[in-house]
Structures are given as C-alpha cells and as structure tokens.
Wavefront OBJ file of the C-alpha trace (Angstrom):
o trace
v -35.997 20.333 -7.396
v -35.364 22.485 -10.472
v -32.063 22.443 -12.356
v -30.848 25.770 -10.903
v -31.510 24.709 -7.292
v -29.855 21.361 -7.920
v -26.837 23.086 -9.491
v -26.434 25.576 -6.643
v -26.545 22.830 -4.009
v -23.518 20.964 -5.466
v -19.838 21.482 -4.685
v -17.607 23.034 -7.350
v -16.345 19.775 -8.901
v -19.899 18.430 -9.231
v -21.034 21.737 -10.722
v -18.296 21.490 -13.336
v -19.383 17.923 -14.121
v -23.009 19.064 -14.459
v -21.838 21.739 -16.911
v -19.892 19.178 -18.953
v -22.790 16.696 -18.984
v -25.256 19.403 -19.978
v -22.943 20.718 -22.699
v -22.619 17.217 -24.179
v -26.422 16.987 -24.375
v -26.771 20.467 -25.879
v -23.936 19.887 -28.384
v -25.479 16.558 -29.430
v -28.914 18.106 -29.812
v -27.972 21.374 -31.545
v -24.515 20.644 -32.922
v -21.384 22.257 -31.556
v -21.285 25.121 -34.056
v -24.930 26.062 -33.513
v -24.989 25.636 -29.733
v -23.991 28.564 -27.550
v -22.898 28.959 -23.968
v -26.242 30.685 -23.457
v -27.918 27.398 -24.432
v -25.848 25.501 -21.876
v -26.465 28.129 -19.187
v -30.214 28.167 -19.881
v -30.391 24.388 -19.665
v -28.758 24.606 -16.229
v -30.930 27.516 -15.127
v -27.908 29.816 -14.958
v -26.854 33.053 -16.545
v -24.008 33.084 -19.042
v -21.827 35.188 -16.661
v -22.371 32.544 -13.935
v -21.226 29.863 -16.389
v -17.989 31.806 -16.977
v -17.012 31.089 -13.355
v -16.459 27.489 -14.468
v -15.419 27.656 -18.142
v -13.677 30.429 -20.042
v -15.205 29.742 -23.469
v -17.132 27.271 -25.595
v -13.795 25.965 -26.872
v -12.594 25.465 -23.290
v -15.769 23.506 -22.577
v -15.229 21.359 -25.672
v -11.651 20.685 -24.504
v -12.959 19.526 -21.124
v -15.402 17.221 -22.913
v -12.579 15.833 -25.114
v -10.310 15.206 -22.157
v -12.985 13.529 -20.078
v -14.181 11.350 -22.953
v -10.638 10.293 -23.868
v -9.774 9.553 -20.248
v -12.883 7.420 -19.876
v -12.225 5.748 -23.246
v -8.699 4.721 -22.243
v -9.782 3.714 -18.720
v -12.303 1.355 -20.284
v -9.697 -0.082 -22.675
v -7.408 -0.624 -19.697
v -10.195 -2.423 -17.799
v -10.872 -4.643 -20.804
v -7.166 -5.461 -21.107
v -7.014 -6.280 -17.385
v -10.036 -8.549 -17.799
v -8.477 -10.434 -20.708
v -6.349 -12.539 -18.368
v -9.470 -13.678 -16.476
v -11.380 -14.177 -19.722
v -8.646 -16.368 -21.182
v -8.296 -18.327 -17.948
v -12.016 -18.856 -17.219
v -13.687 -18.347 -20.579
v -16.208 -15.976 -18.933
v -17.089 -12.650 -20.528
v -18.723 -11.182 -17.397
v -18.276 -7.407 -17.698
v -16.905 -7.138 -21.213
v -20.264 -6.262 -22.806
v -20.831 -3.449 -20.310
v -17.276 -2.161 -20.815
v -17.692 -2.239 -24.596
v -20.961 -0.301 -24.301
v -19.158 2.316 -22.183
v -16.439 2.452 -24.809
v -19.030 2.921 -27.564
v -20.673 5.760 -25.628
v -17.358 7.572 -25.136
v -16.466 6.986 -28.787
v -19.695 8.706 -29.863
v -18.826 11.754 -27.733
v -15.273 11.859 -29.079
v -16.510 11.422 -32.654
v -18.999 14.274 -32.279
v -16.323 16.573 -30.920
v -13.831 15.737 -33.674
v -16.417 16.059 -36.449
v -17.508 19.457 -35.149
v -13.902 20.632 -34.892
v -13.156 19.454 -38.455
v -16.094 21.440 -39.840
v -14.841 24.738 -38.360
l 1 2 3 4 5 6 7 8 9 10 11 12 13 14 15 16 17 18 19 20 21 22 23 24 25 26 27 28 29 30 31 32 33 34 35 36 37 38 39 40 41 42 43 44 45 46 47 48 49 50 51 52 53 54 55 56 57 58 59 60 61 62 63 64 65 66 67 68 69 70 71 72 73 74 75 76 77 78 79 80 81 82 83 84 85 86 87 88 89 90 91 92 93 94 95 96 97 98 99 100 101 102 103 104 105 106 107 108 109 110 111 112 113 114 115 116 117 118 119 120
C-alpha cells in the first residue's frame, strides 16, 4: 500500500499523527528552516492544499511536534518516578532502560525543535 492510500484510509486523528511523524522525519533530514510543507506533503503523497486541512502552517506543525514531544517526555518522567518506589523496594530496574531510551528519543526531538527555533 503506498503512503497516499495508507493516509486516506486512516481516521482524522491518525492522519494528523502521520503528518506529525512525517514532519519530524523531514525536519530531521532537511532541517526545519530548509524543509517545507511541500516536502511533508510529498512524503505523504498529498498536495500542500490537502495538508492545510490538518495544519495551518509550518510553525503550527512545529508547535504540534513540540507539544507532543513534551507531553511524551513528561509522561516518561512520571512513569520513571512511579517506578522508583518498586525499584527501591525490589532493587529491580525492569523497564527503566526502555523508559530512559524513550526519554532520550523525545529529548532529541525537543532539542531539534528548539535549536531550529533559536536559529530563526
């Protein structure tokens, strides 16, 4: 199934998530300042006007990426904090490595976004 067919078959919230995920990849690959909404649309197999049904601008898309990354970042910190009680009681570090890797991944997305914004 090509990207456009896959996109069209999803409900609106999943489409928005596909846009965000694709934008993160495009922004990482090309840099935020160089990347365009056309790049994101092309990657999804969409037209730029079709993309505007979901985001109003490149800045709006970056804001969605920020918010999602920060939410995930703090959710992971919360999960680690919740696990600390079990870790201290049992001495087991079961899911901490996975949670820290998730945290590192979100940090990289947040860092990219902030660095790009600072350079504007």
